[in-house]
C-alpha positions as CSV (number, residue, x, y, z in Angstrom):
1,M,-67.1,-13.1,-31.7
2,T,-65.0,-10.2,-33.0
3,V,-61.6,-10.4,-34.3
4,S,-59.2,-8.0,-32.7
5,E,-56.2,-6.5,-34.3
6,P,-53.0,-8.2,-33.3
7,L,-50.9,-6.3,-30.9
8,T,-47.8,-4.8,-32.5
9,P,-44.8,-4.1,-30.5
10,S,-44.4,-0.4,-30.1
11,E,-41.3,1.3,-31.4
12,P,-38.6,1.5,-28.8
13,K,-38.3,4.9,-27.3
14,P,-35.1,6.8,-26.4
15,S,-34.2,7.0,-22.8
16,P,-35.0,10.2,-20.8
17,Q,-31.3,10.8,-20.4
18,A,-30.8,11.1,-24.2
19,V,-33.7,13.5,-24.4
20,T,-32.3,15.5,-21.4
21,A,-28.9,15.7,-23.0
22,L,-30.4,17.0,-26.2
23,V,-32.5,19.7,-24.5
24,V,-29.5,20.8,-22.3
25,S,-27.2,21.0,-25.4
26,I,-29.8,23.0,-27.4
27,L,-30.3,25.4,-24.6
28,G,-26.6,25.8,-24.1
29,F,-26.1,26.4,-27.8
30,V,-28.8,29.0,-28.4
31,T,-28.9,30.8,-25.0
32,C,-26.4,32.8,-23.0
33,C,-26.2,29.9,-20.5
34,G,-23.6,28.2,-22.7
35,L,-21.1,28.7,-19.9
36,I,-22.7,25.9,-17.9
37,L,-25.0,24.1,-20.3
38,S,-22.9,23.3,-23.3
39,P,-20.2,21.3,-21.4
40,V,-23.0,19.6,-19.4
41,G,-24.8,18.6,-22.6
42,W,-21.6,17.3,-24.1
43,Y,-21.0,15.3,-21.0
44,L,-24.5,13.9,-20.8
45,G,-24.5,13.0,-24.5
46,S,-21.2,11.2,-24.1
47,Q,-22.4,9.3,-21.0
48,E,-25.6,8.2,-22.8
49,L,-23.6,7.0,-25.8
50,R,-21.5,4.9,-23.4
51,A,-24.6,3.5,-21.7
52,I,-26.1,2.6,-25.1
53,A,-22.8,0.9,-26.1
54,A,-22.8,-1.1,-22.9
55,G,-26.5,-2.1,-23.4
56,R,-27.8,-0.2,-20.3
57,S,-29.9,2.2,-22.5
58,P,-32.1,1.6,-25.5
59,A,-30.4,2.0,-28.9
60,A,-33.3,4.2,-30.1
61,G,-31.6,7.1,-28.3
62,E,-28.3,6.8,-30.1
63,T,-29.0,9.5,-32.7
64,I,-30.4,11.9,-30.1
65,A,-27.4,11.3,-27.8
66,R,-25.0,11.9,-30.7
67,V,-26.7,15.1,-31.7
68,A,-26.6,16.2,-28.1
69,Q,-22.9,15.4,-27.9
70,V,-22.0,17.3,-31.0
71,L,-24.1,20.4,-30.1
72,G,-22.5,20.4,-26.6
73,L,-19.0,20.1,-28.1
74,V,-19.6,22.9,-30.6
75,G,-21.1,25.1,-27.9
76,T,-18.2,24.4,-25.6
77,I,-15.7,25.3,-28.4
78,L,-17.6,28.5,-29.1
79,L,-17.5,29.2,-25.3
80,A,-13.8,28.6,-25.2
81,L,-13.2,30.9,-28.1
82,A,-15.3,33.6,-26.6
83,L,-13.5,33.4,-23.3
84,L,-10.2,33.5,-25.0
85,W,-11.2,36.5,-27.0
86,V,-12.5,38.3,-23.8
87,F,-9.3,37.5,-21.9
88,A,-7.0,38.4,-24.8
89,M,-8.8,41.7,-25.5
90,G,-9.0,42.5,-21.8
91,G,-5.3,41.8,-21.4
92,Y,-4.6,43.9,-24.5
93,V,-6.6,46.8,-23.2
94,L,-4.9,46.8,-19.8
95,L,-1.4,46.6,-21.5
96,N,-2.3,49.4,-23.8
97,A,-3.5,51.6,-20.9
98,W,-0.4,50.9,-18.9
99,L,1.9,51.7,-21.9
100,S,0.1,54.9,-22.7
101,Q,0.6,56.1,-19.1
102,V,4.3,55.1,-19.1
103,F,5.2,56.7,-22.4
104,H,3.1,59.8,-22.3
């Protein structure tokens, strides 16, 4: 008769939604697809944190979901600043062109 090792419970794993939120947030942050992916990563991370708080998702994904939420938020803020800069500079260029035609 051999003695087998006792079964140890495996460490809980994060939900696939937490991992998906992290991947989407990273892709949105480091690629040019931030226009779509950063807000989506922010949303997915927030939804996963709500699911963890409500007990519908394992708590092991809380850190991953929080990182996804923060990266998505930072990517969204950078996207908003970039869009503001483009529209502000575009508006400035148009105004400058119009004024140069009017006064010259």
